[in-house]
ZAKE-493127 format. One line per field, with one value per residue (C-alpha): x, y negated, z. Coordinates in Angstrom, 3 decimals. Layout:
BEGIN
u = X  ...
v = Y  ...
w = Z  ...
This chain:
BEGIN
u = -46.838  -43.200  -40.874  -38.566  -35.556  -36.838  -37.528  -34.034  -32.520  -34.454  -33.413  -29.801  -29.965  -31.517  -28.773  -26.103  -27.576  -27.830  -24.257  -23.043  -24.883  -23.278  -19.853  -20.341  -18.619  -20.082  -17.905  -17.900  -16.673  -14.111  -12.355  -12.219  -10.874  -8.249  -7.201  -6.975  -4.961  -2.625  -2.048  -1.529  1.204  2.970  5.429  6.979  7.583  9.075  11.419  12.716  13.203  15.009  17.235  18.299  18.869  20.934  23.282  23.735  24.433  28.222  27.999  25.456  27.166  30.944  32.775  35.606  35.915  35.177  31.921  30.756  31.504  29.741  26.697  26.665  26.753  23.936  21.889  22.469  21.318  18.176  17.518  18.057  15.585  13.093  13.729  13.008  9.793  8.468  9.579  7.421  4.488  4.840  4.611  1.115  -0.234  1.168  -0.824  -4.222  -3.252  -2.525  -5.786  -7.808  -6.540  -9.373
v = 21.087  20.334  23.312  23.942  23.254  19.810  18.977  20.117  18.136  14.978  15.405  15.827  12.646  10.745  12.007  10.985  7.504  6.921  8.167  5.776  2.896  3.769  3.616  0.181  -2.488  -5.925  -8.997  -9.546  -6.002  -6.284  -9.122  -7.083  -4.087  -6.242  -7.614  -4.115  -2.947  -5.884  -4.991  -1.328  -2.104  -4.520  -1.913  -1.417  -5.158  -5.230  -2.353  -4.293  -7.442  -5.596  -3.773  -7.082  -8.648  -5.641  -6.132  -9.833  -9.619  -9.906  -12.839  -14.736  -14.133  -13.894  -12.213  -14.274  -12.272  -8.838  -10.119  -11.360  -8.035  -6.129  -8.369  -7.740  -3.977  -4.286  -6.396  -3.860  -1.106  -3.087  -3.550  0.160  1.069  -1.390  0.092  3.599  2.458  0.731  3.702  6.058  3.648  3.255  7.011  6.955  3.626  2.961  5.439  4.475  0.815  1.317  3.210  0.432  -2.214  -3.270
w = -18.257  -17.462  -17.253  -14.299  -16.507  -17.417  -13.775  -12.839  -15.708  -14.795  -11.153  -12.247  -14.338  -11.443  -9.157  -11.653  -12.055  -8.311  -7.890  -10.607  -8.946  -5.632  -7.263  -8.744  -6.688  -6.172  -6.478  -2.712  -2.057  -4.841  -3.046  0.155  -1.748  -3.423  -0.046  1.413  -1.589  -1.127  2.519  1.634  -0.887  1.476  2.898  -0.538  -0.849  2.632  1.760  -1.226  0.846  3.665  1.194  -0.355  3.053  4.135  1.217  2.072  5.816  5.515  3.076  5.155  8.491  7.993  10.832  12.315  15.502  16.928  18.416  14.989  13.315  16.116  15.812  12.043  12.652  15.198  12.764  9.993  12.338  13.081  9.360  8.681  11.434  9.937  6.490  7.782  9.467  6.384  4.288  6.341  6.162  2.400  1.847  3.329  2.095  -1.367  -3.475  -1.972  -2.345  -6.031  -6.523  -4.865  -7.301  -9.594
């Protein structure tokens, strides 16, 4: 006769094994997870790229007139707005993207 403790223990082991099997990731799902993780860490890469481009605006587009300098200021404003947008997105997506990396 099996005691209640043994039945509970066997049920617990079965539950643990099925939970472990549910956590295993097949190769097909791993590629999807890696792709999702890559997309989720993209805002951080974009922030780095925009920051570098922001520091090079004056060297790439020298201002010879008032219109040129105003267009540089407008372009820098656009880059700063883009930087802020990607910064907010990276706060939400970066940590899950890092955790999804296999």
